[in-house]
C-alpha positions as a Markdown table, in Angstrom:
| # | Residue | x | y | z |
|---|---|---|---|---|
| 1 | Unk | 12.0 | -5.2 | 9.9 |
| 2 | Unk | 11.9 | -7.5 | 6.9 |
| 3 | Unk | 8.7 | -9.0 | 8.3 |
| 4 | Unk | 7.1 | -5.6 | 8.5 |
| 5 | Unk | 8.1 | -4.8 | 4.9 |
| 6 | Unk | 6.7 | -8.1 | 3.8 |
| 7 | Unk | 3.4 | -7.4 | 5.4 |
| 8 | Unk | 3.2 | -4.1 | 3.5 |
| 9 | Unk | 3.9 | -5.8 | 0.2 |
| 10 | Unk | 1.5 | -8.6 | 0.8 |
| 11 | Unk | -1.3 | -6.3 | 1.8 |
| 12 | Unk | -0.7 | -4.1 | -1.3 |
| 13 | Unk | -1.3 | -7.2 | -3.4 |
| 14 | Unk | -4.9 | -6.9 | -2.5 |
| 15 | Unk | -5.5 | -3.3 | -3.3 |
| 16 | Unk | -8.8 | -1.5 | -3.9 |
| 17 | Unk | -8.9 | 0.2 | -7.3 |
| 18 | Unk | -11.1 | 3.3 | -7.3 |
| 19 | Unk | -12.3 | 5.4 | -10.1 |
| 20 | Unk | -10.5 | 8.6 | -11.1 |
| 21 | Unk | -11.1 | 11.2 | -13.8 |
| 22 | Unk | -8.6 | 10.6 | -16.6 |
| 23 | Unk | -5.9 | 9.2 | -14.4 |
| 24 | Unk | -5.1 | 5.5 | -14.1 |
| 25 | Unk | -7.4 | 4.3 | -11.2 |
| 26 | Unk | -4.8 | 1.7 | -10.1 |
| 27 | Unk | -2.1 | 4.3 | -9.6 |
| 28 | Unk | -4.6 | 6.6 | -7.9 |
| 29 | Unk | -5.5 | 3.8 | -5.4 |
| 30 | Unk | -1.9 | 3.0 | -4.7 |
| 31 | Unk | -1.2 | 6.7 | -4.1 |
| 32 | Unk | -4.2 | 6.9 | -1.8 |
| 33 | Unk | -3.0 | 3.9 | 0.3 |
| 34 | Unk | 0.5 | 5.3 | 0.6 |
| 35 | Unk | -0.8 | 8.8 | 1.5 |
| 36 | Unk | -2.8 | 7.3 | 4.3 |
| 37 | Unk | 0.2 | 5.4 | 5.5 |
| 38 | Unk | 2.4 | 8.5 | 5.3 |
| 39 | Unk | -0.1 | 10.4 | 7.4 |
| 40 | Unk | -0.4 | 7.6 | 9.9 |
| 41 | Unk | -4.0 | 7.1 | 9.1 |
| 42 | Unk | -3.9 | 3.3 | 9.1 |
| 43 | Unk | -7.7 | 3.0 | 9.5 |
| 44 | Unk | -8.2 | 4.7 | 6.2 |
| 45 | Unk | -5.4 | 2.7 | 4.7 |
| 46 | Unk | -7.2 | -0.4 | 5.8 |
| 47 | Unk | -10.5 | 0.8 | 4.4 |
| 48 | Unk | -8.8 | 1.2 | 1.0 |
| 49 | Unk | -8.1 | -2.5 | 0.8 |
| 50 | Unk | -10.3 | -4.9 | -1.1 |
| 51 | Unk | -12.8 | -7.0 | 0.6 |
| 52 | Unk | -10.6 | -10.1 | 0.0 |
| 53 | Unk | -7.7 | -8.4 | 1.8 |
| 54 | Unk | -10.0 | -7.4 | 4.7 |
| 55 | Unk | -11.0 | -11.1 | 5.1 |
| 56 | Unk | -7.4 | -11.9 | 5.8 |
| 57 | Unk | -6.8 | -9.3 | 8.5 |
| 58 | Unk | -9.1 | -7.5 | 11.0 |
| 59 | Unk | -8.9 | -3.7 | 11.1 |
| 60 | Unk | -7.7 | -3.6 | 14.7 |
| 61 | Unk | -4.8 | -6.0 | 13.9 |
| 62 | Unk | -3.9 | -4.1 | 10.7 |
| 63 | Unk | -3.9 | -0.7 | 12.5 |
| 64 | Unk | -1.9 | -2.1 | 15.5 |
| 65 | Unk | 0.7 | -3.7 | 13.3 |
| 66 | Unk | 1.2 | -0.6 | 11.2 |
| 67 | Unk | 1.4 | 1.6 | 14.3 |
| 68 | Unk | 3.9 | -0.7 | 15.9 |
| 69 | Unk | 6.0 | -1.1 | 12.8 |
| 70 | Unk | 6.3 | 2.6 | 12.0 |
| 71 | Unk | 6.6 | 3.8 | 15.6 |
| 72 | Unk | 9.3 | 1.3 | 16.5 |
| 73 | Unk | 11.6 | 2.4 | 13.6 |
| 74 | Unk | 10.6 | 6.1 | 14.0 |
| 75 | Unk | 9.3 | 6.5 | 10.4 |
| 76 | Unk | 8.9 | 10.2 | 9.6 |
| 77 | Unk | 8.0 | 9.8 | 5.9 |
| 78 | Unk | 6.8 | 7.2 | 3.5 |
| 79 | Unk | 7.3 | 7.7 | -0.2 |
| 80 | Unk | 6.2 | 5.6 | -3.1 |
| 81 | Unk | 6.9 | 6.1 | -6.8 |
| 82 | Unk | 4.9 | 4.1 | -9.3 |
| 83 | Unk | 5.6 | 3.2 | -12.9 |
| 84 | Unk | 2.8 | 2.7 | -15.3 |
| 85 | Unk | 1.2 | -0.7 | -14.9 |
| 86 | Unk | 1.9 | -3.2 | -17.6 |
| 87 | Unk | -0.5 | -6.0 | -18.4 |
| 88 | Unk | 0.3 | -9.4 | -17.0 |
| 89 | Unk | -1.3 | -12.7 | -17.9 |
| 90 | Unk | -4.5 | -12.1 | -15.8 |
| 91 | Unk | -3.7 | -8.9 | -14.0 |
| 92 | Unk | -1.5 | -5.8 | -14.0 |
| 93 | Unk | 2.0 | -5.6 | -12.8 |
| 94 | Unk | 2.9 | -2.3 | -11.1 |
| 95 | Unk | 6.6 | -1.6 | -10.4 |
| 96 | Unk | 6.9 | 0.4 | -7.2 |
| 97 | Unk | 9.8 | 2.0 | -5.4 |
| 98 | Unk | 9.1 | 2.5 | -1.7 |
| 99 | Unk | 11.3 | 4.6 | 0.6 |
| 100 | Unk | 11.0 | 5.1 | 4.4 |
| 101 | Unk | 12.7 | 7.9 | 6.2 |
| 102 | Unk | 13.4 | 6.7 | 9.7 |
| 103 | Unk | 15.7 | 7.2 | 12.7 |
| 104 | Unk | 18.1 | 4.7 | 11.1 |
| 105 | Unk | 18.2 | 6.6 | 7.8 |
| 106 | Unk | 16.4 | 6.0 | 4.5 |
| 107 | Unk | 15.4 | 2.5 | 3.7 |
| 108 | Unk | 14.2 | 1.8 | 0.1 |
| 109 | Unk | 13.3 | -1.1 | -2.0 |
| 110 | Unk | 11.6 | -2.0 | -5.2 |
| 111 | Unk | 8.7 | -4.4 | -5.7 |
| 112 | Unk | 6.4 | -5.4 | -8.5 |
| 113 | Unk | 2.9 | -5.5 | -7.2 |
| 114 | Unk | 0.1 | -7.7 | -8.7 |
| 115 | Unk | -2.9 | -5.9 | -7.2 |
| 116 | Unk | -6.3 | -7.5 | -7.0 |
| 117 | Unk | -8.8 | -5.2 | -8.7 |
| 118 | Unk | -12.0 | -4.3 | -7.1 |
| 119 | Unk | -14.1 | -1.3 | -8.1 |
| 120 | Unk | -16.1 | 0.9 | -5.8 |
| 121 | Unk | -19.0 | 3.2 | -6.4 |
| 122 | Unk | -18.3 | 6.9 | -6.0 |
């Protein structure tokens, strides 16, 4: 299970940052990714990654891994709470608390993400 959680954290490091009206685009992108994961829409979660992240993993592999991870531990909900990003040396640091509701109970952990920023046209 640690391997699965590590995959999630690593992939989040390469996040796609979209544009949002008045709200922090970085937090909107993180929320979008976790919404897709919560819904089990791993293809859309993959599509929200940066091109750099997509170079590291093929869509079919990404979707298969997430399906296997979440089905094997019977995840029924994925929740993520984000704090406002703080500027790092060359990027933003985003503190995130992630919680999975599964057959074995609630598993939660905190990470600090250093997302890669890539903008997209709307």
